[in-house]
Biopython code that builds the backbone (N, CA, C, O; Angstrom):
import numpy as np
from Bio.PDB.StructureBuilder import StructureBuilder

atoms = [
    (1, "GLY", "N", (-20.458, 5.206, 5.787)),
    (1, "GLY", "CA", (-19.154, 5.263, 5.221)),
    (1, "GLY", "C", (-19.082, 4.513, 3.889)),
    (1, "GLY", "O", (-20.037, 3.862, 3.465)),
    (2, "THR", "N", (-17.950, 4.624, 3.265)),
    (2, "THR", "CA", (-17.721, 3.964, 1.982)),
    (2, "THR", "C", (-16.608, 2.924, 2.142)),
    (2, "THR", "O", (-15.959, 2.844, 3.185)),
    (3, "LEU", "N", (-16.405, 2.141, 1.098)),
    (3, "LEU", "CA", (-15.312, 1.179, 1.116)),
    (3, "LEU", "C", (-13.968, 1.887, 1.247)),
    (3, "LEU", "O", (-13.042, 1.360, 1.865)),
    (4, "TYR", "N", (-13.861, 3.076, 0.668)),
    (4, "TYR", "CA", (-12.606, 3.828, 0.775)),
    (4, "TYR", "C", (-12.292, 4.147, 2.233)),
    (4, "TYR", "O", (-11.129, 4.099, 2.635)),
    (5, "ASP", "N", (-13.306, 4.472, 3.031)),
    (5, "ASP", "CA", (-13.094, 4.750, 4.455)),
    (5, "ASP", "C", (-12.536, 3.521, 5.164)),
    (5, "ASP", "O", (-11.654, 3.629, 6.016)),
    (6, "VAL", "N", (-13.061, 2.351, 4.802)),
    (6, "VAL", "CA", (-12.572, 1.096, 5.384)),
    (6, "VAL", "C", (-11.123, 0.855, 4.957)),
    (6, "VAL", "O", (-10.283, 0.483, 5.777)),
    (7, "LEU", "N", (-10.836, 1.070, 3.672)),
    (7, "LEU", "CA", (-9.484, 0.853, 3.166)),
    (7, "LEU", "C", (-8.492, 1.838, 3.777)),
    (7, "LEU", "O", (-7.342, 1.479, 4.032)),
    (8, "LEU", "N", (-8.924, 3.067, 4.013)),
    (8, "LEU", "CA", (-8.055, 4.065, 4.642)),
    (8, "LEU", "C", (-7.701, 3.645, 6.071)),
    (8, "LEU", "O", (-6.552, 3.773, 6.493)),
    (9, "ALA", "N", (-8.685, 3.147, 6.805)),
    (9, "ALA", "CA", (-8.419, 2.670, 8.168)),
    (9, "ALA", "C", (-7.477, 1.463, 8.141)),
    (9, "ALA", "O", (-6.583, 1.350, 8.980)),
    (10, "LEU", "N", (-7.681, 0.569, 7.182)),
    (10, "LEU", "CA", (-6.795, -0.592, 7.043)),
    (10, "LEU", "C", (-5.385, -0.163, 6.656)),
    (10, "LEU", "O", (-4.409, -0.734, 7.141)),
    (11, "ALA", "N", (-5.272, 0.830, 5.793)),
    (11, "ALA", "CA", (-3.956, 1.324, 5.370)),
    (11, "ALA", "C", (-3.191, 1.892, 6.560)),
    (11, "ALA", "O", (-1.975, 1.723, 6.645)),
    (12, "LYS", "N", (-3.881, 2.559, 7.478)),
    (12, "LYS", "CA", (-3.222, 3.097, 8.676)),
    (12, "LYS", "C", (-2.669, 1.966, 9.535)),
    (12, "LYS", "O", (-1.569, 2.074, 10.077)),
    (13, "ILE", "N", (-3.431, 0.880, 9.659)),
    (13, "ILE", "CA", (-2.979, -0.274, 10.435)),
    (13, "ILE", "C", (-1.786, -0.929, 9.752)),
    (13, "ILE", "O", (-0.802, -1.270, 10.409)),
    (14, "LEU", "N", (-1.869, -1.105, 8.438)),
    (14, "LEU", "CA", (-0.766, -1.716, 7.694)),
    (14, "LEU", "C", (0.505, -0.887, 7.819)),
    (14, "LEU", "O", (1.589, -1.435, 8.018)),
    (15, "TYR", "N", (0.378, 0.421, 7.703)),
    (15, "TYR", "CA", (1.539, 1.310, 7.814)),
    (15, "TYR", "C", (2.154, 1.212, 9.207)),
    (15, "TYR", "O", (3.375, 1.144, 9.350)),
    (16, "SER", "N", (1.316, 1.206, 10.216)),
    (16, "SER", "CA", (1.803, 1.095, 11.588)),
    (16, "SER", "C", (2.531, -0.230, 11.794)),
    (16, "SER", "O", (3.586, -0.266, 12.427)),
    (17, "ASP", "N", (1.976, -1.318, 11.263)),
    (17, "ASP", "CA", (2.617, -2.632, 11.377)),
    (17, "ASP", "C", (3.949, -2.662, 10.640)),
    (17, "ASP", "O", (4.914, -3.243, 11.137)),
    (18, "GLU", "N", (4.016, -2.047, 9.463)),
    (18, "GLU", "CA", (5.263, -2.005, 8.698)),
    (18, "GLU", "C", (6.339, -1.245, 9.464)),
    (18, "GLU", "O", (7.505, -1.641, 9.463)),
    (19, "GLN", "N", (5.953, -0.168, 10.108)),
    (19, "GLN", "CA", (6.914, 0.615, 10.881)),
    (19, "GLN", "C", (7.409, -0.187, 12.083)),
    (19, "GLN", "O", (8.588, -0.126, 12.430)),
    (20, "ALA", "N", (6.508, -0.937, 12.718)),
    (20, "ALA", "CA", (6.895, -1.737, 13.880)),
    (20, "ALA", "C", (7.815, -2.884, 13.465)),
    (20, "ALA", "O", (8.768, -3.196, 14.180)),
    (21, "GLU", "N", (7.544, -3.514, 12.323)),
    (21, "GLU", "CA", (8.376, -4.625, 11.845)),
    (21, "GLU", "C", (9.775, -4.161, 11.467)),
    (21, "GLU", "O", (10.759, -4.860, 11.710)),
    (22, "SER", "N", (9.854, -2.976, 10.871)),
    (22, "SER", "CA", (11.162, -2.487, 10.442)),
    (22, "SER", "C", (11.959, -1.903, 11.610)),
    (22, "SER", "O", (13.138, -1.582, 11.460)),
    (23, "GLY", "N", (11.317, -1.766, 12.769)),
    (23, "GLY", "CA", (11.994, -1.211, 13.932)),
    (23, "GLY", "C", (12.188, 0.284, 13.829)),
    (23, "GLY", "O", (13.012, 0.857, 14.543)),
    (24, "ASP", "N", (11.433, 0.926, 12.946)),
    (24, "ASP", "CA", (11.569, 2.359, 12.689)),
    (24, "ASP", "C", (10.502, 3.131, 13.462)),
    (24, "ASP", "O", (9.753, 3.920, 12.887)),
    (25, "LEU", "N", (10.443, 2.893, 14.764)),
    (25, "LEU", "CA", (9.411, 3.526, 15.579)),
    (25, "LEU", "C", (9.656, 5.019, 15.759)),
    (25, "LEU", "O", (8.700, 5.780, 15.909)),
    (26, "THR", "N", (10.904, 5.451, 15.748)),
    (26, "THR", "CA", (11.167, 6.883, 15.897)),
    (26, "THR", "C", (10.647, 7.636, 14.688)),
    (26, "THR", "O", (10.115, 8.738, 14.817)),
    (27, "SER", "N", (10.802, 7.040, 13.513)),
    (27, "SER", "CA", (10.293, 7.678, 12.303)),
    (27, "SER", "C", (8.772, 7.746, 12.335)),
    (27, "SER", "O", (8.176, 8.725, 11.885)),
    (28, "ALA", "N", (8.155, 6.711, 12.863)),
    (28, "ALA", "CA", (6.691, 6.691, 12.925)),
    (28, "ALA", "C", (6.177, 7.786, 13.855)),
    (28, "ALA", "O", (5.183, 8.441, 13.542)),
    (29, "THR", "N", (6.839, 7.994, 14.994)),
    (29, "THR", "CA", (6.363, 9.020, 15.913)),
    (29, "THR", "C", (6.582, 10.411, 15.330)),
    (29, "THR", "O", (5.768, 11.306, 15.557)),
    (30, "GLU", "N", (7.665, 10.609, 14.583)),
    (30, "GLU", "CA", (7.885, 11.904, 13.947)),
    (30, "GLU", "C", (6.809, 12.173, 12.890)),
    (30, "GLU", "O", (6.314, 13.294, 12.770)),
    (31, "GLU", "N", (6.456, 11.144, 12.132)),
    (31, "GLU", "CA", (5.454, 11.337, 11.087)),
    (31, "GLU", "C", (4.062, 11.505, 11.676)),
    (31, "GLU", "O", (3.216, 12.173, 11.081)),
    (32, "GLU", "N", (3.813, 10.904, 12.845)),
    (32, "GLU", "CA", (2.516, 11.100, 13.482)),
    (32, "GLU", "C", (2.337, 12.560, 13.879)),
    (32, "GLU", "O", (1.217, 13.068, 13.911)),
    (33, "LYS", "N", (3.444, 13.230, 14.182)),
    (33, "LYS", "CA", (3.358, 14.649, 14.505)),
    (33, "LYS", "C", (2.943, 15.436, 13.269)),
    (33, "LYS", "O", (2.212, 16.422, 13.371)),
    (34, "ASP", "N", (3.400, 15.010, 12.130)),
    (34, "ASP", "CA", (3.024, 15.664, 10.880)),
    (34, "ASP", "C", (1.849, 14.875, 10.296)),
    (34, "ASP", "O", (2.030, 14.019, 9.430)),
    (35, "ASN", "N", (0.657, 15.174, 10.779)),
    (35, "ASN", "CA", (-0.539, 14.404, 10.445)),
    (35, "ASN", "C", (-0.855, 14.441, 8.956)),
    (35, "ASN", "O", (-1.341, 13.451, 8.410)),
    (36, "GLU", "N", (-0.595, 15.544, 8.297)),
    (36, "GLU", "CA", (-0.879, 15.637, 6.866)),
    (36, "GLU", "C", (-0.021, 14.668, 6.067)),
    (36, "GLU", "O", (-0.494, 14.045, 5.116)),
    (37, "LYS", "N", (1.234, 14.546, 6.454)),
    (37, "LYS", "CA", (2.137, 13.616, 5.765)),
    (37, "LYS", "C", (1.671, 12.175, 5.980)),
    (37, "LYS", "O", (1.680, 11.371, 5.047)),
    (38, "LEU", "N", (1.271, 11.854, 7.197)),
    (38, "LEU", "CA", (0.774, 10.515, 7.509)),
    (38, "LEU", "C", (-0.502, 10.228, 6.726)),
    (38, "LEU", "O", (-0.675, 9.127, 6.202)),
    (39, "GLN", "N", (-1.392, 11.209, 6.645)),
    (39, "GLN", "CA", (-2.639, 11.024, 5.878)),
    (39, "GLN", "C", (-2.344, 10.771, 4.407)),
    (39, "GLN", "O", (-3.008, 9.950, 3.774)),
    (40, "ALA", "N", (-1.352, 11.470, 3.857)),
    (40, "ALA", "CA", (-1.000, 11.286, 2.448)),
    (40, "ALA", "C", (-0.427, 9.895, 2.203)),
    (40, "ALA", "O", (-0.738, 9.261, 1.195)),
    (41, "ILE", "N", (0.409, 9.423, 3.121)),
    (41, "ILE", "CA", (0.985, 8.084, 2.993)),
    (41, "ILE", "C", (-0.113, 7.030, 3.053)),
    (41, "ILE", "O", (-0.135, 6.104, 2.241)),
    (42, "CYS", "N", (-1.015, 7.168, 4.004)),
    (42, "CYS", "CA", (-2.102, 6.193, 4.158)),
    (42, "CYS", "C", (-3.082, 6.268, 2.992)),
    (42, "CYS", "O", (-3.614, 5.241, 2.570)),
    (43, "ALA", "N", (-3.327, 7.454, 2.472)),
    (43, "ALA", "CA", (-4.215, 7.586, 1.315)),
    (43, "ALA", "C", (-3.625, 6.892, 0.102)),
    (43, "ALA", "O", (-4.350, 6.267, -0.672)),
    (44, "GLU", "N", (-2.311, 6.997, -0.069)),
    (44, "GLU", "CA", (-1.645, 6.325, -1.187)),
    (44, "GLU", "C", (-1.721, 4.814, -1.025)),
    (44, "GLU", "O", (-1.959, 4.092, -1.993)),
    (45, "LYS", "N", (-1.516, 4.329, 0.213)),
    (45, "LYS", "CA", (-1.638, 2.890, 0.468)),
    (45, "LYS", "C", (-3.072, 2.422, 0.217)),
    (45, "LYS", "O", (-3.281, 1.336, -0.323)),
    (46, "ALA", "N", (-4.056, 3.229, 0.603)),
    (46, "ALA", "CA", (-5.462, 2.849, 0.418)),
    (46, "ALA", "C", (-5.806, 2.750, -1.063)),
    (46, "ALA", "O", (-6.625, 1.917, -1.451)),
    (47, "LYS", "N", (-5.192, 3.586, -1.891)),
    (47, "LYS", "CA", (-5.436, 3.524, -3.339)),
    (47, "LYS", "C", (-4.917, 2.223, -3.943)),
    (47, "LYS", "O", (-5.384, 1.794, -4.998)),
    (48, "ASN", "N", (-3.947, 1.593, -3.270)),
    (48, "ASN", "CA", (-3.360, 0.352, -3.765)),
    (48, "ASN", "C", (-4.043, -0.892, -3.201)),
    (48, "ASN", "O", (-3.565, -2.009, -3.401)),
    (49, "LEU", "N", (-5.156, -0.701, -2.500)),
    (49, "LEU", "CA", (-5.922, -1.823, -1.964)),
    (49, "LEU", "C", (-7.195, -2.003, -2.789)),
    (49, "LEU", "O", (-7.800, -1.028, -3.234)),
    (50, "ALA", "N", (-7.593, -3.257, -2.989)),
    (50, "ALA", "CA", (-8.803, -3.546, -3.758)),
    (50, "ALA", "C", (-9.681, -4.516, -2.971)),
    (50, "ALA", "O", (-9.195, -5.506, -2.424)),
    (51, "VAL", "N", (-10.973, -4.219, -2.922)),
    (51, "VAL", "CA", (-11.954, -5.104, -2.293)),
    (51, "VAL", "C", (-12.597, -5.920, -3.403)),
    (51, "VAL", "O", (-13.097, -5.372, -4.385)),
    (52, "VAL", "N", (-12.577, -7.246, -3.234)),
    (52, "VAL", "CA", (-13.103, -8.111, -4.281)),
    (52, "VAL", "C", (-14.205, -9.004, -3.723)),
    (52, "VAL", "O", (-14.220, -9.346, -2.541)),
    (53, "ASP", "N", (-15.125, -9.370, -4.610)),
    (53, "ASP", "CA", (-16.197, -10.303, -4.305)),
    (53, "ASP", "C", (-15.737, -11.668, -4.803)),
    (53, "ASP", "O", (-15.644, -11.899, -6.008)),
    (54, "MET", "N", (-15.452, -12.569, -3.867)),
    (54, "MET", "CA", (-14.979, -13.905, -4.216)),
    (54, "MET", "C", (-16.161, -14.874, -4.222)),
    (54, "MET", "O", (-16.938, -14.934, -3.270)),
    (55, "ARG", "N", (-16.278, -15.620, -5.301)),
    (55, "ARG", "CA", (-17.313, -16.656, -5.387)),
    (55, "ARG", "C", (-16.725, -17.895, -6.035)),
    (55, "ARG", "O", (-16.086, -17.818, -7.084)),
    (56, "ASP", "N", (-16.945, -19.026, -5.407)),
    (56, "ASP", "CA", (-16.481, -20.317, -5.922)),
    (56, "ASP", "C", (-14.985, -20.331, -6.214)),
    (56, "ASP", "O", (-14.544, -20.969, -7.169)),
    (57, "GLY", "N", (-14.200, -19.629, -5.395)),
    (57, "GLY", "CA", (-12.753, -19.680, -5.522)),
    (57, "GLY", "C", (-12.154, -18.774, -6.579)),
    (57, "GLY", "O", (-10.973, -18.912, -6.897)),
    (58, "TYR", "N", (-12.917, -17.861, -7.130)),
    (58, "TYR", "CA", (-12.359, -16.920, -8.100)),
    (58, "TYR", "C", (-12.930, -15.529, -7.847)),
    (58, "TYR", "O", (-13.927, -15.368, -7.142)),
    (59, "ILE", "N", (-12.288, -14.545, -8.429)),
    (59, "ILE", "CA", (-12.741, -13.163, -8.262)),
    (59, "ILE", "C", (-13.954, -12.939, -9.152)),
    (59, "ILE", "O", (-13.853, -13.000, -10.377)),
    (60, "PHE", "N", (-15.093, -12.682, -8.537)),
    (60, "PHE", "CA", (-16.323, -12.427, -9.276)),
    (60, "PHE", "C", (-16.366, -10.986, -9.769)),
    (60, "PHE", "O", (-16.715, -10.723, -10.920)),
    (61, "LYS", "N", (-16.005, -10.048, -8.879)),
    (61, "LYS", "CA", (-15.943, -8.633, -9.284)),
    (61, "LYS", "C", (-15.086, -7.857, -8.298)),
    (61, "LYS", "O", (-14.885, -8.270, -7.156)),
    (62, "ILE", "N", (-14.599, -6.744, -8.761)),
    (62, "ILE", "CA", (-13.852, -5.816, -7.915)),
    (62, "ILE", "C", (-14.809, -4.692, -7.540)),
    (62, "ILE", "O", (-15.391, -4.040, -8.407)),
    (63, "ALA", "N", (-14.962, -4.477, -6.250)),
    (63, "ALA", "CA", (-15.908, -3.469, -5.770)),
    (63, "ALA", "C", (-15.304, -2.078, -5.880)),
    (63, "ALA", "O", (-14.171, -1.866, -5.447)),
    (64, "PRO", "N", (-16.030, -1.131, -6.445)),
    (64, "PRO", "CA", (-15.535, 0.256, -6.491)),
    (64, "PRO", "C", (-15.402, 0.831, -5.080)),
    (64, "PRO", "O", (-16.231, 0.555, -4.213)),
    (65, "ASN", "N", (-14.369, 1.623, -4.854)),
    (65, "ASN", "CA", (-14.116, 2.198, -3.534)),
    (65, "ASN", "C", (-15.192, 3.191, -3.099)),
    (65, "ASN", "O", (-15.276, 3.533, -1.920)),
    (66, "LEU", "N", (-16.004, 3.650, -4.027)),
    (66, "LEU", "CA", (-17.027, 4.629, -3.689)),
    (66, "LEU", "C", (-18.331, 3.987, -3.214)),
    (66, "LEU", "O", (-19.256, 4.698, -2.819)),
    (67, "TRP", "N", (-18.420, 2.652, -3.246)),
    (67, "TRP", "CA", (-19.632, 1.985, -2.776)),
    (67, "TRP", "C", (-19.837, 2.265, -1.303)),
    (67, "TRP", "O", (-18.898, 2.251, -0.507)),
    (68, "ARG", "N", (-21.084, 2.520, -0.964)),
    (68, "ARG", "CA", (-21.438, 2.735, 0.435)),
    (68, "ARG", "C", (-21.591, 1.383, 1.129)),
    (68, "ARG", "O", (-22.057, 0.419, 0.520)),
    (69, "LEU", "N", (-21.206, 1.312, 2.378)),
    (69, "LEU", "CA", (-21.307, 0.057, 3.127)),
    (69, "LEU", "C", (-22.743, -0.456, 3.244)),
    (69, "LEU", "O", (-22.951, -1.665, 3.150)),
    (70, "PRO", "N", (-23.754, 0.418, 3.447)),
    (70, "PRO", "CA", (-25.127, -0.107, 3.491)),
    (70, "PRO", "C", (-25.558, -0.787, 2.186)),
    (70, "PRO", "O", (-26.427, -1.659, 2.204)),
    (71, "ASP", "N", (-24.962, -0.398, 1.066)),
    (71, "ASP", "CA", (-25.300, -1.035, -0.204)),
    (71, "ASP", "C", (-24.781, -2.466, -0.285)),
    (71, "ASP", "O", (-25.278, -3.261, -1.083)),
    (72, "LEU", "N", (-23.781, -2.802, 0.535)),
    (72, "LEU", "CA", (-23.215, -4.147, 0.540)),
    (72, "LEU", "C", (-23.944, -5.087, 1.491)),
    (72, "LEU", "O", (-23.793, -6.305, 1.401)),
    (73, "GLN", "N", (-24.720, -4.532, 2.386)),
    (73, "GLN", "CA", (-25.380, -5.342, 3.397)),
    (73, "GLN", "C", (-26.424, -6.262, 2.784)),
    (73, "GLN", "O", (-27.072, -5.932, 1.791)),
    (74, "ASN", "N", (-26.567, -7.427, 3.410)),
    (74, "ASN", "CA", (-27.647, -8.338, 3.054)),
    (74, "ASN", "C", (-28.947, -7.674, 3.498)),
    (74, "ASN", "O", (-29.087, -7.301, 4.663)),
    (75, "LYS", "N", (-29.891, -7.527, 2.580)),
    (75, "LYS", "CA", (-31.127, -6.793, 2.887)),
    (75, "LYS", "C", (-31.970, -7.498, 3.942)),
    (75, "LYS", "O", (-32.691, -6.841, 4.693)),
    (76, "ASP", "N", (-31.893, -8.835, 4.011)),
    (76, "ASP", "CA", (-32.709, -9.582, 4.970)),
    (76, "ASP", "C", (-32.112, -9.571, 6.373)),
    (76, "ASP", "O", (-32.828, -9.360, 7.352)),
    (77, "THR", "N", (-30.802, -9.799, 6.475)),
    (77, "THR", "CA", (-30.169, -9.935, 7.788)),
    (77, "THR", "C", (-29.422, -8.684, 8.236)),
    (77, "THR", "O", (-29.188, -8.508, 9.432)),
    (78, "GLY", "N", (-29.047, -7.818, 7.313)),
    (78, "GLY", "CA", (-28.286, -6.622, 7.654)),
    (78, "GLY", "C", (-26.803, -6.881, 7.826)),
    (78, "GLY", "O", (-26.059, -5.970, 8.189)),
    (79, "GLU", "N", (-26.351, -8.115, 7.570)),
    (79, "GLU", "CA", (-24.949, -8.457, 7.718)),
    (79, "GLU", "C", (-24.157, -8.038, 6.489)),
    (79, "GLU", "O", (-24.663, -8.039, 5.367)),
    (80, "LEU", "N", (-22.905, -7.680, 6.730)),
    (80, "LEU", "CA", (-21.982, -7.405, 5.628)),
    (80, "LEU", "C", (-21.344, -8.723, 5.190)),
    (80, "LEU", "O", (-21.023, -9.562, 6.033)),
    (81, "PRO", "N", (-21.160, -8.913, 3.895)),
    (81, "PRO", "CA", (-20.469, -10.126, 3.449)),
    (81, "PRO", "C", (-18.988, -10.050, 3.806)),
    (81, "PRO", "O", (-18.468, -8.976, 4.109)),
    (82, "LEU", "N", (-18.320, -11.188, 3.768)),
    (82, "LEU", "CA", (-16.890, -11.225, 4.001)),
    (82, "LEU", "C", (-16.194, -10.447, 2.888)),
    (82, "LEU", "O", (-16.402, -10.722, 1.707)),
    (83, "LEU", "N", (-15.373, -9.480, 3.270)),
    (83, "LEU", "CA", (-14.678, -8.651, 2.294)),
    (83, "LEU", "C", (-13.253, -9.168, 2.119)),
    (83, "LEU", "O", (-12.509, -9.278, 3.094)),
    (84, "HIS", "N", (-12.876, -9.479, 0.904)),
    (84, "HIS", "CA", (-11.520, -9.902, 0.592)),
    (84, "HIS", "C", (-10.765, -8.681, 0.083)),
    (84, "HIS", "O", (-11.184, -8.044, -0.883)),
    (85, "VAL", "N", (-9.664, -8.360, 0.726)),
    (85, "VAL", "CA", (-8.885, -7.184, 0.357)),
    (85, "VAL", "C", (-7.521, -7.646, -0.142)),
    (85, "VAL", "O", (-6.838, -8.437, 0.510)),
    (86, "TYR", "N", (-7.141, -7.141, -1.301)),
    (86, "TYR", "CA", (-5.837, -7.448, -1.885)),
    (86, "TYR", "C", (-5.037, -6.163, -2.021)),
    (86, "TYR", "O", (-5.573, -5.113, -2.375)),
    (87, "GLU", "N", (-3.752, -6.265, -1.734)),
    (87, "GLU", "CA", (-2.869, -5.117, -1.912)),
    (87, "GLU", "C", (-2.195, -5.246, -3.271)),
    (87, "GLU", "O", (-1.561, -6.257, -3.572)),
    (88, "LEU", "N", (-2.339, -4.220, -4.074)),
    (88, "LEU", "CA", (-1.748, -4.193, -5.401)),
    (88, "LEU", "C", (-0.437, -3.435, -5.329)),
    (88, "LEU", "O", (-0.350, -2.398, -4.672)),
    (89, "LEU", "N", (0.566, -3.939, -5.991)),
    (89, "LEU", "CA", (1.850, -3.256, -6.013)),
    (89, "LEU", "C", (1.855, -2.229, -7.131)),
    (89, "LEU", "O", (1.591, -2.574, -8.283)),
    (90, "PRO", "N", (2.152, -0.969, -6.813)),
    (90, "PRO", "CA", (2.171, 0.054, -7.859)),
    (90, "PRO", "C", (3.360, -0.133, -8.787)),
    (90, "PRO", "O", (4.430, -0.565, -8.358)),
    (91, "LEU", "N", (3.170, 0.194, -10.062)),
    (91, "LEU", "CA", (4.269, 0.164, -11.021)),
    (91, "LEU", "C", (5.180, 1.343, -10.766)),
    (91, "LEU", "O", (4.717, 2.434, -10.432)),
    (92, "SER", "N", (6.465, 1.129, -10.921)),
    (92, "SER", "CA", (7.375, 2.257, -10.801)),
    (92, "SER", "C", (7.246, 3.111, -12.064)),
    (92, "SER", "O", (6.756, 2.631, -13.087)),
    (93, "VAL", "N", (7.675, 4.348, -12.002)),
    (93, "VAL", "CA", (7.548, 5.264, -13.135)),
    (93, "VAL", "C", (8.337, 4.753, -14.332)),
    (93, "VAL", "O", (7.864, 4.847, -15.464)),
    (94, "ALA", "N", (9.523, 4.217, -14.104)),
    (94, "ALA", "CA", (10.369, 3.719, -15.198)),
    (94, "ALA", "C", (9.709, 2.525, -15.893)),
    (94, "ALA", "O", (9.752, 2.429, -17.119)),
    (95, "GLU", "N", (9.100, 1.616, -15.129)),
    (95, "GLU", "CA", (8.440, 0.455, -15.718)),
    (95, "GLU", "C", (7.223, 0.861, -16.528)),
    (95, "GLU", "O", (6.999, 0.329, -17.616)),
    (96, "SER", "N", (6.432, 1.797, -16.013)),
    (96, "SER", "CA", (5.221, 2.187, -16.718)),
    (96, "SER", "C", (5.545, 2.918, -18.015)),
    (96, "SER", "O", (4.822, 2.771, -19.000)),
    (97, "LYS", "N", (6.629, 3.711, -18.033)),
    (97, "LYS", "CA", (7.015, 4.403, -19.264)),
    (97, "LYS", "C", (7.525, 3.418, -20.301)),
    (97, "LYS", "O", (7.198, 3.545, -21.481)),
    (98, "SER", "N", (8.321, 2.438, -19.887)),
    (98, "SER", "CA", (8.853, 1.467, -20.840)),
    (98, "SER", "C", (7.749, 0.551, -21.347)),
    (98, "SER", "O", (7.766, 0.162, -22.515)),
    (99, "ASN", "N", (6.799, 0.200, -20.505)),
    (99, "ASN", "CA", (5.685, -0.631, -20.948)),
    (99, "ASN", "C", (4.763, 0.142, -21.880)),
    (99, "ASN", "O", (4.199, -0.439, -22.808)),
    (100, "GLY", "N", (4.603, 1.413, -21.656)),
    (100, "GLY", "CA", (3.723, 2.240, -22.495)),
    (100, "GLY", "C", (4.255, 2.394, -23.888)),
    (100, "GLY", "O", (3.479, 2.418, -24.843)),
    (101, "SER", "N", (5.581, 2.502, -24.041)),
    (101, "SER", "CA", (6.159, 2.684, -25.374)),
    (101, "SER", "C", (6.153, 1.391, -26.166)),
    (101, "SER", "O", (6.102, 1.425, -27.395)),
    (102, "ASP", "N", (6.206, 0.253, -25.491)),
    (102, "ASP", "CA", (6.216, -1.037, -26.179)),
    (102, "ASP", "C", (4.824, -1.554, -26.486)),
    (102, "ASP", "O", (4.683, -2.503, -27.258)),
    (103, "SER", "N", (3.790, -0.959, -25.904)),
    (103, "SER", "CA", (2.443, -1.511, -26.055)),
    (103, "SER", "C", (1.954, -1.427, -27.493)),
    (103, "SER", "O", (1.164, -2.277, -27.904)),
    (104, "GLY", "N", (2.369, -0.477, -28.252)),
    (104, "GLY", "CA", (1.935, -0.367, -29.645)),
    (104, "GLY", "C", (2.495, -1.485, -30.500)),
    (104, "GLY", "O", (1.828, -1.953, -31.423)),
    (105, "ASP", "N", (3.718, -1.921, -30.204)),
    (105, "ASP", "CA", (4.329, -3.001, -30.962)),
    (105, "ASP", "C", (3.683, -4.344, -30.684)),
    (105, "ASP", "O", (3.645, -5.211, -31.557)),
    (106, "ASP", "N", (3.175, -4.522, -29.476)),
    (106, "ASP", "CA", (2.571, -5.797, -29.104)),
    (106, "ASP", "C", (1.255, -6.046, -29.834)),
    (106, "ASP", "O", (0.865, -7.199, -30.019)),
    (107, "MET", "N", (0.567, -4.992, -30.249)),
    (107, "MET", "CA", (-0.742, -5.142, -30.844)),
    (107, "MET", "C", (-0.673, -5.450, -32.340)),
    (107, "MET", "O", (-1.694, -5.802, -32.932)),
    (108, "LYS", "N", (0.480, -5.329, -32.958)),
    (108, "LYS", "CA", (0.589, -5.551, -34.394)),
    (108, "LYS", "C", (0.483, -7.007, -34.745)),
    (108, "LYS", "O", (0.555, -7.364, -35.921)),
]
sb = StructureBuilder()
sb.init_structure("model")
sb.init_model(0)
sb.init_chain("A")
sb.init_seg("    ")
for serial, (resi, resn, name, xyz) in enumerate(atoms, 1):
    if name == "N":
        sb.init_residue(resn, " ", resi, " ")
    sb.init_atom(name, np.array(xyz, "f"), 0.0, 1.0, " ", f" {name:<3s}", serial, name[0])
structure = sb.get_structure()
């Protein structure tokens, strides 16, 4: 598998937990019936997750989601390193458009 597969599984758990916390269990069961809709929601959540390599208390690198899990394994022991996952908040469409138009002025 790839890191994206791991993030997709984590996104499903996060979505399920969010539904349970909000008390919206009826909505969750309806969406589970529509598996394609649930997959799309979880895929979007997975895109907003990032796996990072932490060293000495700072982010050393952000791992691409296409990396295969065997490539992350320690070659001597076969163990996977501790994976730090951060959820990134997506920009709203209005914010991204307003930031895009102002970016040219900031560079002058």
